[in-house]
C-alpha positions as CSV (number, residue, x, y, z in Angstrom):
1,X,-27.3,-115.9,-52.5
2,X,-29.8,-118.8,-54.1
3,X,-32.7,-119.1,-53.2
4,X,-33.7,-122.5,-53.1
5,X,-36.7,-123.3,-55.3
6,X,-39.4,-125.8,-53.6
7,X,-40.6,-128.6,-56.0
8,X,-43.6,-130.9,-54.4
9,X,-44.2,-132.2,-58.0
10,X,-42.7,-135.8,-57.0
11,X,-44.4,-135.8,-53.7
12,X,-47.4,-134.9,-55.2
13,X,-47.2,-137.8,-57.6
14,X,-45.8,-140.1,-54.8
15,X,-48.1,-140.0,-52.7
16,X,-51.3,-140.7,-54.3
17,X,-49.3,-143.5,-56.0
18,X,-48.0,-144.9,-52.8
19,X,-51.2,-145.0,-51.2
20,X,-53.0,-147.2,-54.6
21,X,-50.3,-149.5,-54.0
22,X,-51.3,-150.4,-49.9
23,X,-55.0,-150.2,-51.0
24,X,-54.2,-152.8,-53.7
25,X,-52.0,-155.0,-51.4
26,X,-54.7,-154.6,-48.5
27,X,-57.7,-155.6,-50.7
28,X,-55.1,-158.7,-51.9
29,X,-54.7,-160.0,-48.7
30,X,-58.2,-159.6,-47.5
31,X,-60.4,-161.3,-50.7
32,X,-57.6,-163.4,-51.9
33,X,-59.8,-165.6,-54.7
34,X,-59.2,-161.6,-56.3
35,X,-55.6,-161.6,-55.7
36,X,-54.5,-162.1,-59.6
37,X,-57.4,-159.6,-60.5
38,X,-55.7,-156.6,-58.1
39,X,-52.4,-157.9,-59.2
40,X,-53.3,-157.0,-63.0
41,X,-55.0,-154.1,-62.1
42,X,-51.9,-152.5,-59.9
43,X,-49.7,-153.7,-63.0
44,X,-51.4,-152.1,-65.7
45,X,-51.8,-148.7,-64.0
46,X,-48.3,-149.0,-62.8
47,X,-47.7,-149.5,-66.5
48,X,-49.5,-147.0,-68.2
49,X,-47.7,-144.2,-64.9
50,X,-44.2,-145.5,-66.4
51,X,-45.2,-145.0,-69.9
52,X,-46.5,-141.6,-69.5
53,X,-43.5,-140.9,-67.7
54,X,-41.2,-142.0,-70.3
55,X,-43.1,-140.6,-73.2
56,X,-42.8,-137.0,-71.0
57,X,-39.1,-137.9,-70.8
58,X,-37.9,-138.1,-74.3
59,X,-40.3,-134.9,-74.9
60,X,-38.9,-132.8,-72.6
61,X,-35.0,-134.2,-74.2
62,X,-36.6,-133.1,-77.2
63,X,-37.0,-129.2,-76.5
64,X,-34.0,-129.2,-74.4
65,X,-31.8,-130.5,-77.8
66,X,-33.8,-127.7,-79.5
67,X,-32.9,-124.9,-76.9
68,X,-29.7,-125.8,-77.1
69,X,-29.6,-126.2,-80.8
70,X,-31.0,-122.2,-80.8
71,X,-28.7,-121.1,-78.2
72,X,-25.6,-122.2,-80.1
73,X,-26.9,-120.4,-83.3
74,X,-27.2,-117.5,-80.7
75,X,-23.9,-117.8,-79.7
76,X,-22.6,-117.8,-83.1
77,X,-24.1,-115.4,-84.4
78,X,-22.6,-112.7,-82.0
79,X,-19.0,-114.2,-82.8
């Protein structure tokens, strides 16, 4: 029977981002004269986060392809 591995990384990432988004929204409603500024701050932080996630995905994909290539070479040598 396989034991399920719990991974809380998504929760650890999502919770602070959700809190940040809520804080930015509340502050933009309270200080309506700074609404554009709050939106720009939120947008820039979100863009950086998505950029980091995209780069991470590309790096992991490259590592996966290298591992597959290595596995294929090992399997080919065994034959």
